[in-house]
Structures are given as C-alpha cells and as structure tokens.
Wavefront OBJ file of the C-alpha trace (Angstrom):
o trace
v 15.385 -20.527 -11.691
v 13.321 -21.815 -8.749
v 11.352 -19.743 -6.247
v 13.428 -18.191 -3.481
v 12.461 -16.585 -0.212
v 13.035 -12.824 -0.004
v 15.700 -11.489 2.306
v 13.887 -10.202 5.403
v 17.011 -9.259 7.339
v 17.293 -5.681 8.531
v 20.474 -4.191 7.109
v 23.119 -2.393 9.151
v 24.408 0.841 7.620
v 28.146 0.832 8.280
v 29.404 4.113 9.708
v 25.992 5.777 9.509
v 22.753 5.443 11.402
v 19.613 3.509 10.636
v 17.325 3.109 13.640
v 14.343 0.741 13.728
v 13.584 -0.267 17.358
v 9.820 0.229 17.024
v 9.309 -1.271 13.551
v 7.473 -4.568 14.174
v 7.433 -5.836 10.594
v 10.585 -6.609 8.634
v 10.839 -5.269 5.163
v 11.422 -7.225 1.962
v 14.727 -7.010 0.095
v 15.215 -8.861 -3.187
v 18.435 -10.897 -3.146
v 21.022 -9.313 -5.496
v 20.979 -12.209 -7.967
v 17.170 -12.125 -8.185
v 17.220 -8.353 -8.652
v 19.919 -8.467 -11.342
v 18.138 -11.241 -13.220
v 14.870 -9.269 -13.176
v 16.618 -6.142 -14.463
v 17.885 -8.146 -17.428
v 14.405 -9.310 -18.483
v 12.299 -7.249 -20.940
v 9.125 -7.059 -18.836
v 10.710 -6.232 -15.487
v 13.757 -4.164 -16.402
v 11.731 -0.964 -16.790
v 10.488 -0.762 -13.203
v 11.373 -3.089 -10.336
v 10.663 -2.948 -6.582
v 13.997 -3.911 -5.012
v 12.781 -3.189 -1.442
v 9.222 -3.033 -0.067
v 7.906 -2.260 3.415
v 5.285 -0.846 5.745
v 6.125 1.053 8.940
v 3.186 1.813 11.289
v 3.629 4.786 13.672
v 7.413 4.450 13.454
v 8.385 6.774 16.317
v 12.103 5.917 16.311
v 12.489 5.631 12.561
v 15.570 7.597 11.529
v 17.970 7.031 8.637
v 21.112 8.863 7.578
v 23.186 7.817 4.594
v 26.235 9.905 3.789
v 26.566 8.050 0.490
v 23.554 7.606 -1.769
v 22.241 4.183 -2.668
v 21.639 2.547 -6.049
v 17.840 2.715 -5.958
v 15.258 5.500 -5.754
v 13.262 5.647 -2.504
v 9.496 6.270 -2.516
v 7.752 6.789 0.845
v 4.007 7.429 1.048
v 2.909 8.965 4.347
v -0.665 8.081 5.302
v -0.614 9.300 8.908
v 1.578 11.353 11.218
v 4.541 13.328 9.962
v 8.268 13.204 9.277
v 11.123 15.067 7.628
v 13.833 14.694 5.016
v 17.184 16.394 4.433
v 18.700 16.651 0.953
v 21.643 18.828 -0.063
v 21.470 20.885 3.103
v 17.724 21.541 2.879
v 15.063 20.203 5.213
v 11.596 19.211 4.009
v 8.469 18.331 6.000
v 6.361 15.291 5.129
v 2.726 14.866 6.186
v -0.326 12.705 5.461
v -0.945 12.403 1.734
v 2.632 13.361 0.837
v 4.992 11.239 -1.234
v 8.682 11.580 -0.395
v 11.032 10.623 -3.233
v 14.803 10.379 -2.742
v 16.597 10.002 -6.100
v 19.303 7.359 -6.370
v 22.854 8.343 -5.540
v 21.992 11.323 -3.306
v 23.208 11.485 0.315
v 20.171 11.914 2.526
v 18.574 11.682 5.932
v 14.966 11.266 6.995
v 12.944 10.341 10.030
v 9.655 10.477 11.910
v 8.534 13.344 14.105
v 8.498 11.816 17.626
v 5.349 13.693 18.637
v 3.453 12.546 15.515
v 5.328 9.517 14.115
v 4.570 8.769 10.524
v 2.959 5.646 9.119
v 4.599 4.777 5.806
v 4.082 2.515 2.834
v 7.303 2.466 0.852
v 9.422 0.858 -1.827
v 12.774 1.291 -3.535
v 12.616 1.341 -7.327
v 15.147 0.426 -9.977
v 14.878 0.207 -13.751
v 15.045 2.129 -17.025
v 11.831 4.096 -16.432
v 12.700 5.627 -13.047
v 14.294 8.863 -14.420
v 11.228 9.482 -16.613
v 8.923 8.865 -13.644
v 10.781 11.460 -11.581
v 10.537 13.976 -14.407
v 6.803 13.326 -14.732
v 6.329 13.882 -10.990
v 8.563 16.956 -10.993
v 10.875 15.429 -8.390
v 14.505 16.369 -7.797
v 16.801 17.229 -4.888
v 15.113 20.631 -4.486
v 11.575 19.218 -4.703
v 11.537 15.724 -3.111
v 8.032 15.943 -1.608
v 4.932 15.880 -3.816
v 1.303 15.970 -2.797
v -0.822 13.026 -3.943
v -3.507 13.095 -1.239
v -5.079 10.323 0.787
v -5.952 7.369 -1.457
v -7.253 3.991 -0.230
v -6.667 2.618 -3.745
v -3.009 3.590 -3.554
v -2.660 1.936 -0.150
v -4.210 -1.202 -1.621
v -1.612 -1.336 -4.392
v 1.216 -0.933 -1.893
v -0.256 -3.881 0.012
v -0.527 -5.965 -3.148
v 3.132 -5.412 -4.073
v 4.169 -6.293 -0.519
v 1.963 -9.396 -0.445
v 3.237 -10.625 -3.817
v 6.869 -10.611 -2.662
v 6.145 -11.535 0.948
v 6.005 -15.277 0.392
v 8.529 -15.885 -2.371
v 10.550 -14.047 -4.974
v 10.650 -16.449 -7.893
v 10.594 -15.056 -11.442
v 6.787 -15.127 -11.648
v 6.376 -13.284 -8.343
v 8.940 -10.651 -9.285
v 7.406 -10.135 -12.724
v 3.924 -9.670 -11.282
v 5.253 -7.315 -8.587
v 6.945 -5.283 -11.315
v 3.666 -4.916 -13.200
v 1.798 -4.056 -10.001
v 4.385 -1.368 -9.317
v 3.790 0.076 -12.791
v 0.080 0.309 -11.934
v 0.924 1.897 -8.581
v 3.182 4.519 -10.141
v 0.571 5.266 -12.791
v -1.934 5.984 -10.020
v 0.622 8.178 -8.225
v 1.072 10.231 -11.400
v -2.688 10.588 -11.817
v -3.180 11.600 -8.184
v -0.323 14.079 -8.445
v -1.914 15.742 -11.473
v -5.280 15.930 -9.728
v -3.735 17.310 -6.525
v -2.126 20.161 -8.464
v -5.544 21.387 -9.574
v -7.733 20.606 -6.581
v -7.710 19.021 -3.166
v -10.610 16.569 -2.821
v -12.870 17.175 0.149
v -13.663 14.739 2.899
v -16.875 13.615 1.173
v -15.002 12.610 -1.991
v -12.360 10.776 0.042
v -15.037 8.828 1.892
v -16.667 7.842 -1.406
v -13.245 6.741 -2.645
v -12.886 4.483 0.399
v -16.292 2.937 -0.364
v -15.109 2.275 -3.927
v -11.994 0.647 -2.507
v -14.180 -1.712 -0.454
v -16.159 -2.681 -3.560
v -12.975 -3.376 -5.490
v -11.354 -5.358 -2.668
v -14.056 -7.459 -0.948
v -11.451 -9.959 0.200
v -9.277 -7.386 2.002
v -10.805 -6.436 5.341
v -9.582 -3.322 7.144
v -10.300 -1.942 10.592
v -12.323 1.230 11.054
v -9.200 3.020 12.281
v -7.198 1.996 9.220
v -9.926 3.125 6.825
v -10.293 6.459 8.608
v -6.547 7.091 8.629
v -6.244 6.520 4.872
v -8.629 9.425 4.255
v -7.187 11.646 6.981
v -10.190 11.610 9.347
v -10.890 10.496 12.888
v -12.826 7.240 13.220
v -15.951 8.978 14.497
v -15.919 11.656 11.775
v -15.262 9.063 9.080
v -18.118 6.861 10.318
v -20.552 9.778 10.359
v -19.616 10.895 6.839
v -19.673 7.323 5.544
v -23.175 6.700 6.882
v -24.377 9.998 5.444
v -22.940 9.099 2.021
v -24.020 5.439 1.826
v -26.772 4.897 4.390
v -24.681 2.253 6.164
v -21.892 2.141 8.697
v -18.491 1.160 7.204
v -18.798 -2.334 8.745
v -22.355 -2.840 7.423
v -21.349 -1.611 3.981
v -18.318 -3.887 3.768
v -20.372 -6.864 4.939
v -22.842 -6.243 2.110
v -19.953 -5.945 -0.346
v -18.577 -9.275 0.898
v -21.949 -11.005 0.613
v -22.425 -9.660 -2.916
v -19.060 -11.184 -3.801
v -20.076 -14.427 -2.093
v -23.253 -14.583 -4.203
v -21.157 -14.113 -7.331
v -18.781 -16.909 -6.327
v -21.643 -19.240 -5.417
v -23.302 -18.633 -8.787
v -20.220 -18.843 -11.010
v -17.834 -21.307 -9.320
v -17.889 -24.771 -7.776
v -15.943 -23.666 -4.708
v -17.250 -25.018 -1.425
v -19.003 -22.730 1.034
v -16.074 -23.216 3.395
v -13.579 -22.165 0.707
v -15.617 -19.082 -0.191
v -15.919 -18.139 3.479
v -12.171 -18.450 3.941
v -11.497 -16.432 0.789
v -13.608 -13.598 2.163
v -11.829 -13.607 5.521
v -14.268 -15.691 7.582
v -12.463 -18.247 9.739
v -15.769 -19.841 10.823
v -17.964 -21.102 7.945
v -20.984 -21.211 10.265
v -20.568 -17.528 11.074
v -20.240 -16.820 7.350
v -23.468 -18.724 6.665
v -25.348 -16.780 9.350
v -24.164 -13.458 7.928
v -25.024 -14.574 4.392
v -28.530 -15.628 5.437
v -29.093 -12.303 7.193
v -28.111 -10.316 4.091
v -29.337 -12.559 1.264
v -32.416 -14.054 2.964
v -31.317 -17.660 2.445
v -28.398 -19.924 3.254
v -25.395 -20.183 0.878
v -26.284 -23.771 -0.089
v -29.884 -22.856 -0.820
v -28.794 -19.796 -2.778
v -26.639 -22.019 -4.986
v -29.355 -24.629 -5.469
v -31.097 -24.298 -8.892
l 1 2 3 4 5 6 7 8 9 10 11 12 13 14 15 16 17 18 19 20 21 22 23 24 25 26 27 28 29 30 31 32 33 34 35 36 37 38 39 40 41 42 43 44 45 46 47 48 49 50 51 52 53 54 55 56 57 58 59 60 61 62 63 64 65 66 67 68 69 70 71 72 73 74 75 76 77 78 79 80 81 82 83 84 85 86 87 88 89 90 91 92 93 94 95 96 97 98 99 100 101 102 103 104 105 106 107 108 109 110 111 112 113 114 115 116 117 118 119 120 121 122 123 124 125 126 127 128 129 130 131 132 133 134 135 136 137 138 139 140 141 142 143 144 145 146 147 148 149 150 151 152 153 154 155 156 157 158 159 160 161 162 163 164 165 166 167 168 169 170 171 172 173 174 175 176 177 178 179 180 181 182 183 184 185 186 187 188 189 190 191 192 193 194 195 196 197 198 199 200 201 202 203 204 205 206 207 208 209 210 211 212 213 214 215 216 217 218 219 220 221 222 223 224 225 226 227 228 229 230 231 232 233 234 235 236 237 238 239 240 241 242 243 244 245 246 247 248 249 250 251 252 253 254 255 256 257 258 259 260 261 262 263 264 265 266 267 268 269 270 271 272 273 274 275 276 277 278 279 280 281 282 283 284 285 286 287 288 289 290 291 292 293 294 295 296 297 298 299 300 301 302 303 304
C-alpha cells in the first residue's frame, strides 16, 4: 500500500458540541482504512495513535460527546488548566496532569477561559490499551493522573506528531506506533515517580538541559522551555544559569556546535547540509557561530 496523506479535516460532532475557533493547527486523523490495516499487523496492533494533535492556549476548546468513541483519549496539559466530566463527576486538570478518557464513555472537557490549557494529545487504539489504563490506575472515577512537567515527554509527543504529519504510509504508521510505545512507557515511569515524590524546580531545569542534549536539532523558544517545567521565563533562566553556568540559549548553542563537530568528523555531509539539519537557515551564520564556539571554521575543523 502506498503512502497516503493523513486526514487533517476537523470533524463535526453531529448533535453535540465540539468548539475549536482558536485552535490554529489542525490535528491528524488516520484514515479508517489505514487505521484498520495497522491494527491487523503484528507490530502496530498493540498500540496505535489514531489521532494526534497539539493545542496551544486553547481558550475556546470545549468538547461534549453524549456517546463515547472507539478510542481512548490521552491529553497532557503542560500549561494553563481545564476540566473534564465523566459519569456526573467533574475533574480539574492542571500543568503536569494527564487526562485519560477510556473508550466508550460519554464525556465532556474543556479549557478554563481565564487560564486556557496548552495540550499535547493523542487517541490510542490497540490490544495493550486496557493494560496501560490498569497500570496507570485510570478509570471513570480516576481519569486524571499526575506525571509532572517533562520536556522529554513533550519531545516524544512532537515526534509522534511529526512522523504522521507528512504522510501515513505503513512505514510511518509503524514507526509512530513504536514511538507511542516509548511515550507511554515514559508516562508510566513518570507516574510511578510522581506517586513517591514531586521533583523540585532544580531537577526539572536539569531535565530540560538533558532534553537539549538529546535533541540538538529541535530548537525551542525560552518561553516554551520554561512552560514545560512550570516556571516563568525569568525564573527558569536564572535557575538554568545557576545549574549550568550558561543561559539556555548559550547552552543550546554549545549543544548544537558539539553535534556539528560530531557530524563534521563522522559524515561527509556538506557544511550547508549540517547547518540546515541543526536549524540554521544561513550557512554563513552557522559558520560564524561554529568558529566562535570551536575556535575554527567548520571546513578547517574537518580538515585532517
């Protein structure tokens, strides 16, 4: 089966409400035939992302479904707040919380207008979903679990979204399925850790530095980094400098240049290609930054 583009249309919920006027990015929905084919394959039938999305500061985000759907909803709140209603009970959702709505349950949820939530989310299908819910301790009476602020978790959400964002051929869907398994494994680990202790701001800042080292090709703004650890930009910057000796921007630049040195030494990629891979649109700007950090130009660094 050839590669197909994912369905980016925003669905209308007949007879119910599903508001999205301030959601600038469409979400990804696997076409039914692609989804069904993936659920019949050994390596993707256990856990499959049927829907994936990201909603930043979604002030008007409200959903009500009087009939449950055929997938389980996972929503990770990284900023702001929202709510959920299940079986006549209302639950609050805040930064670091994971909201899980089991398949088949009528439900409603939405953002708090005064503090609209920012969400990374997916819908999951597959044989392993019931076991995952049991491991997390999730049911209709306990749909919200604390996992804490995790830049690594945000990165995995982004990777699943990016993998399906361009195409949904069998290879893309298989890889997204395996990425989702990694993501859920991290959720389970974070949930277990959150039960025993809540990491302080210093540990969260160190975790964000580790995320930079592990993802030198994924640049993030200061505001985005601060929000993933639940701090203001100024507080995050102060703690980051105290922990590493550098500002977040300086630290990430050094991480990028270390990766550039590795690529120059171990690959035949051009300087322009390496610059582009690391997010530099202008190779000359990349070369100036490299020289400032490494003490020599990229071409001279590569020269034996």
